[in-house]
N, C-alpha and C positions, 0 to 999 in steps of 0.2 A: 114533079111539075104540077103547077096549078092548072087544072083542066079548063078553067074559065078564061084564062088569058095567056096560056102557054109560056109562062115565066116560072123560073124555079121559086119554090117557097122558102128555100134556104140554101146557103152555100157554106160548105166547110172549108176553112183555111187552116193550113198547118204552116206556121212561120217559125223558122229557126233564127233566133236573134242572139247577138252577144249580150252579155249582162249590161253593158253600157247603153244598149238601145231599148231595154225594157221599159224604162220610165216614159220615154217618148211614145212608144207603142201603146202603153197603157192609157196615156192621155187621148190617143186617137180612138181607142176602143170606148172610152168613157163618153166620147161625143155621141156614140151610138148606143148608149147604155140600154135603152129599151129594146134594141134589136140585136145586141151582141152578148155573147156568153163565153167566158173563159172555161175551158174544159180541163186544161192542165197547163202548167204545173199547179198543184193543189194550192200553193200559197197565193198565186194570182187569182184563182177562183174564189178563195176566201177574202182576198182584198176587194174584189169586185162586189161581193156580197156586203162587205163592211161599208162600202161607199153607197150602195143601193139602199141600205136600211134607213138612213135619214130621209131619203126621198119618199120611201114607202110611208114612213111615219108622218111626214109633212102632208102628204096628199090623202092619207086614209081618213075616212069620216070617223069622227069621235064625238059621240053624243055627250053633251055637258048637262 
């Protein structure tokens, strides 16, 4: 709990989905990319990182 406003600082979700539901769920998670993290399965965590990399590159300061 955050002591300044009595709200949780994070919430863990464990969601069991069928294979056909993963794509839709992933799109939902990507809407909250800055606040969401895949922990498992490993291939979803790696895919999340793959999609985040271009955003990091786009918004990183690069001196020219």
